C-alpha positions in Angstrom: 19.4 -0.8 12.4 21.0 -4.3 12.4 21.7 -5.9 15.7 24.8 -7.7 16.8 23.5 -11.1 15.8 22.8 -9.9 12.3 26.2 -8.3 12.0 27.9 -11.5 13.2 25.9 -13.5 10.7 26.9 -11.2 7.9 30.6 -11.4 8.9 30.4 -15.2 8.8 28.9 -15.1 5.4 31.5 -12.5 4.1 34.7 -13.1 6.1 37.1 -11.5 3.6 35.0 -8.4 3.1 34.4 -8.0 6.8 38.1 -8.0 7.5 38.5 -5.2 4.9 35.7 -3.3 6.5 37.4 -3.6 9.9 40.7 -2.4 8.4 38.9 0.5 6.7 37.3 1.5 10.0 40.6 1.4 11.7 42.3 3.5 9.1 39.5 6.1 9.0 39.5 6.3 12.8 43.3 6.7 12.9 43.3 9.4 10.3 40.5 11.3 12.0 42.2 11.1 15.4 45.7 12.1 14.0 44.7 14.7 11.5 41.8 16.4 13.3 41.9 15.8 17.0 45.7 15.7 17.5 46.5 18.5 15.2 43.8 20.6 16.8 45.3 20.0 20.2 48.8 20.9 19.0 47.4 24.1 17.3 45.6 25.2 20.5 48.6 24.6 22.7 50.8 26.6 20.3 48.5 29.6 20.6 48.4 29.7 24.4 50.9 31.7 26.4 51.1 28.9 29.0 54.2 26.7 28.4 52.8 23.8 30.4 50.7 22.5 27.6 53.6 22.8 25.2 55.7 20.6 27.5 52.9 18.0 27.8 52.5 17.9 24.0 56.2 17.5 23.5 56.6 14.5 25.9 53.3 12.7 25.6 53.6 12.7 21.8 49.9 12.9 20.7 50.7 11.4 17.3 51.8 8.2 19.1 48.7 8.3 21.3 46.6 8.4 18.1 47.5 4.8 17.5 45.3 3.9 20.5 42.2 4.6 18.5 42.4 1.8 15.9 43.6 -0.8 18.5 40.8 0.1 20.9 38.4 -0.2 17.9 39.9 -3.7 17.1 39.5 -4.8 20.7 36.0 -3.6 20.9 34.9 -5.2 17.7 36.8 -8.5 18.1 33.8 -10.4 19.4 32.2 -10.0 15.9 35.0 -12.3 14.6 34.6 -15.5 16.8 37.2 -17.5 14.9 40.0 -14.9 15.4 38.6 -13.1 18.4 41.3 -14.3 20.8 44.1 -13.3 18.4 42.6 -9.9 17.7 42.0 -9.2 21.4 45.5 -10.2 22.4 47.2 -8.2 19.7 45.1 -5.2 20.4 45.6 -5.4 24.2 49.4 -5.8 23.7 49.7 -2.6 21.7 47.3 -0.7 23.9 49.3 -1.7 26.9 52.7 -0.6 25.5 51.4 2.7 23.9 49.8 3.5 27.3 53.0 2.7 29.1 55.1 4.9 26.8 52.5 7.7 27.2 52.6 7.4 31.0 56.4 7.6 31.0 56.2 10.6 28.7 53.8 12.2 31.2 56.4 11.6 34.0 59.0 13.3 31.8 56.7 16.2 31.3 56.0 16.5 35.1 59.8 16.6 35.7 60.4 19.3 33.2 57.4 21.4 34.4 58.7 21.0 38.0 62.3 22.1 37.0 61.1 25.1 35.0 58.7 26.3 37.8 59.7 29.4 39.7 59.7 27.4 43.0 62.3 25.0 41.8 65.3 25.1 44.1 67.6 22.5 42.5 66.1 19.5 44.4 65.6 16.9 41.7 62.7 14.5 41.6 63.9 12.7 38.4 65.4 9.8 40.4 62.0 9.0 41.8 60.3 9.4 38.4 62.9 7.1 36.9 62.0 4.5 39.6 58.3 4.9 38.7 59.2 4.4 35.0 61.0 1.1 35.9 57.9 0.0 37.8 55.6 0.8 34.9 57.9 -1.1 32.5 58.1 -4.1 34.9 54.3 -4.1 35.1 54.0 -3.8 31.4 56.3 -6.8 30.8 54.4 -8.9 33.3 51.1 -8.0 31.7 52.4 -8.6 28.2 53.5 -12.1 29.2 50.1 -12.7 30.8 48.3 -11.4 27.7 50.3 -13.6 25.3 50.3 -16.7 27.4 46.8 -16.4 28.9 48.1 -16.9 32.4 47.1 -14.7 35.4 49.7 -12.0 36.3 49.6 -13.3 39.9 50.8 -16.7 38.8 53.8 -15.0 37.1 54.5 -12.9 40.2 54.5 -16.0 42.3 57.0 -17.6 40.0 59.2 -14.6 40.2 59.6 -15.1 43.9 61.9 -18.0 43.3 64.1 -15.7 41.2 64.5 -13.1 43.9 68.2 -13.6 44.2 68.7 -13.3 40.5 66.5 -10.2 40.3 68.5 -8.6 43.2 71.7 -9.4 41.3 70.5 -8.0 38.0 69.0 -4.8 39.6 71.8 -4.4 42.2 72.9 -1.0 40.9 69.3 0.2 40.7 68.6 -0.7 44.3 71.8 0.9 45.5 71.0 4.0 43.4 67.6 4.2 45.0 69.0 4.0 48.5 71.6 6.6 47.6 68.9 8.9 46.1 66.9 8.8 49.3 70.1 9.6 51.3 71.0 12.5 49.0 67.5 14.1 49.3 67.0 13.3 53.0 70.4 14.8 54.0 70.4 17.5 51.3 73.8 16.3 50.1 73.6 17.9 46.6 71.2 19.2 44.1 71.2 20.5 40.6 73.1 23.7 40.3 75.6 22.9 43.0 79.3 23.3 42.4 81.1 20.2 43.5 84.6 18.7 43.4 85.0 14.9 43.2 88.8 14.3 43.0 88.5 10.5 42.6 86.5 11.1 39.3 88.3 14.2 38.2 85.1 16.2 38.4 85.1 19.9 39.2 82.0 21.8 38.1 78.3 22.2 38.3 75.7 19.4 38.8 73.4 19.6 35.8 71.4 16.5 36.2 70.6 14.0 39.0 68.8 10.8 37.9 68.2 7.5 39.6 71.4 6.0 38.1 73.7 8.8 37.3 74.8 12.3 38.4 76.0 14.4 35.5 78.5 17.2 36.2 79.6 19.8 33.7 83.2 20.6 34.5 84.6 24.1 34.1 86.5 23.1 31.0 83.1 22.3 29.4 83.6 18.5 29.6 81.2 16.3 31.4 81.7 13.7 34.1 79.1 11.1 34.8 79.2 9.5 38.3 76.9 6.5 39.4 74.5 7.9 41.9 75.3 5.2 44.5 79.0 6.1 44.3 78.6 9.7 45.4 77.8 8.5 48.9 81.0 6.4 49.0 83.6 8.8 47.8 84.9 12.1 49.2 83.7 15.2 47.5 83.4 18.9 48.3 80.1 20.8 47.8 80.6 24.6 47.4 77.0 25.4 48.0 77.7 26.6 51.5 80.0 29.2 50.1 77.5 30.3 47.6 74.7 30.6 50.1 76.9 32.5 52.6 77.4 35.3 50.1 81.2 35.5 50.7 84.1 33.7 49.1 87.4 33.3 50.8 90.7 34.9 49.6 93.7 33.0 51.2 96.9 33.9 49.6 100.4 34.9 50.6 103.0 37.5 49.6 106.5 36.2 50.4 108.8 39.0 51.6 112.6 38.7 51.3 113.7 38.7 55.0 116.9 40.6 54.2 114.8 43.6 53.4 113.1 43.6 56.8 114.5 46.4 59.0 113.7 48.9 61.8 112.3 52.1 60.4 114.5 55.2 60.6 113.1 58.6 61.1 113.4 59.5 57.4 111.4 56.4 56.5 108.7 57.1 59.1 108.4 60.7 57.8 108.0 59.4 54.3 105.4 56.8 55.2 103.5 59.4 57.1 102.4 60.8 53.7 100.4 57.6 53.0 96.9 58.7 53.8 95.4 55.5 55.2 98.2 55.0 57.8 98.9 58.7 58.6 97.4 58.5 62.0 99.4 55.3 62.8 102.6 56.9 61.7 102.0 60.1 63.7 101.4 58.0 66.8 104.5 56.0 66.3 106.7 59.1 65.6 105.2 60.7 68.7 106.0 57.7 70.9 109.5 57.5 69.5 110.2 61.2 70.1 108.7 61.0 73.6 111.0 58.1 74.4 114.0 60.0 73.1 113.3 63.0 75.3 112.9 60.9 78.4 116.0 58.8 77.7 118.2 61.3 76.0 121.2 60.5 78.1 121.5 56.9 76.9 119.5 56.7 73.6 122.3 55.6 71.3 121.1 52.4 69.6 118.5 51.7 67.0 117.0 49.0 69.3 116.3 51.5 72.0 112.7 52.7 72.5 109.4 51.8 70.8 110.9 50.9 67.4 108.8 49.6 64.6 109.7 47.5 61.5 108.8 48.2 57.9 107.1 44.8 57.7 104.8 45.7 60.7 103.9 49.0 59.0 103.2 47.1 55.8 100.8 44.7 57.6 99.0 47.7 59.1 98.8 49.2 55.6 97.3 46.0 54.2 94.7 45.9 56.9 93.8 49.6 56.3 93.8 49.0 52.5 91.4 46.1 52.8 89.1 47.9 55.2 88.8 50.7 52.6 87.6 48.2 49.9 83.8 48.0 49.6 84.0 44.6 48.0 85.5 42.9 51.2 83.3 41.7 54.0 84.4 43.6 57.2 82.3 41.9 59.8 80.7 38.5 60.3 83.4 36.5 58.6 87.2 36.1 59.3 89.3 39.1 58.5 93.0 38.4 59.0 96.4 39.6 57.9 99.2 37.6 59.5 102.8 36.6 59.2 103.3 32.9 58.8 106.4 30.9 59.8 109.5 31.9 57.9 110.5 29.6 55.1 113.5 29.2 52.8 111.8 31.5 50.3 111.2 34.3 52.8 108.5 35.5 55.2 104.9 34.8 54.0 102.4 37.5 54.8 99.0 35.8 54.4 95.7 37.6 53.6 92.6 35.7 54.8 89.5 37.7 54.0 86.1 37.2 52.2 84.8 39.0 49.2 81.2 40.2 49.0 80.6 38.2 45.8 80.8 34.5 45.1 80.7 35.0 41.3 83.9 33.4 39.9 84.9 36.2 37.5 84.2 39.0 39.9 86.0 37.2 42.7 89.1 36.6 40.6 89.1 40.3 39.5 89.0 41.5 43.2 91.7 39.1 44.2 93.9 40.2 41.3 93.4 43.9 42.1 94.4 43.4 45.7 97.6 41.5 45.0 98.6 43.7 42.1 98.3 46.7 44.4 100.2 45.1 47.3 103.0 43.7 45.2 103.5 47.2 43.6 103.4 49.0 47.0 105.8 46.7 48.9 108.8 48.7 47.5 107.4 51.9 49.2 108.1 50.2 52.5 111.6 49.3 51.5 110.6 45.7 51.2 111.5 43.2 48.5 109.1 40.5 47.3 110.9 37.2 47.0 111.0 35.3 43.8 113.3 32.6 42.5 116.2 33.8 40.3 115.5 33.9 36.7 117.6 33.8 33.6 117.8 37.6 33.6 119.2 37.6 37.1 122.0 35.2 36.2 122.6 37.3 33.1 123.1 40.4 35.1 125.3 38.5 37.6 127.5 37.3 34.8 127.7 40.8 33.3 128.9 42.1 36.7 131.7 39.5 37.0 132.9 40.3 33.5 133.1 44.0 34.3 
């Protein structure tokens, strides 16, 4: 078995052949690593039920890692070639450094994906911190690369960078601001992936799909994307709808505008007719009883519609709306505001506002519930001799013109 001195002497006697032997060893080691070891690992990961190894294989990229083998071999055998040892060592170390850096960054990507796909993931992203770690690894790799190529100590380079602190701060200003903003976002739980947010100044209205060190990506409801710098989100006004989603109830706040000319005191005939509406039968019986009792006690001077405990059709309609909403199983009855009220009269009529919460926060179900409620109320208003106000249309003017011509 030849020793190192004999091998070195043989290399010096056969320089060209020895280089070809080194190249052959590198090629063989690379092919063996790539075709045997790497493919075996990929095959094993494909057969397992666990998805973690698949994610690691995807991001680490074993075929790229296989390049480490020939460069490690070159670095280890470089001392056998004294005349070109320094060149071989530097080239090998340079490629080993950057392949390792890319592999580590791929590992960080894998850690992020594994974390986001775990059952314990609650939308709090760690990608911004991993992005910062990537930047640090790249910075270290650049410094070490310069140190390898120049032969200078990394500490000497770091000392020289101290004089360039102002320039570095200017170049990495957005990164520093984004880092501070990321800490604020996580510490104060301002937003996380999956939140529905509105950012009017950026025209964003949709779900947060990705939070990184530098950007926040929002998928709007029209399927477009808005990308906002991370540090900007703490400077602009925005609305996070997570509280609504976590509460389990979503607010309905909408008005029906009633034509005030249709509001009137209820006559006996109208009261008797409305008594047939099941959900307000008890109310109508009570009102009729109170009115009849007052008539009997004040029979000698009961001669005006304003006499006695009169009730208007709009008041009965409000009671009907309350009873109707109480009978709906998809409306929250307790624990959240439940209100039906008359707002200040306007030039378009008297607004009757409904302020309640649904038991679902899902958009499509919420809209369906809201539509059902107002479809029903708009159709039932006429039963109470009320008219819902709307601006005159072309058909209205056409009927008016036809009346004048006749």
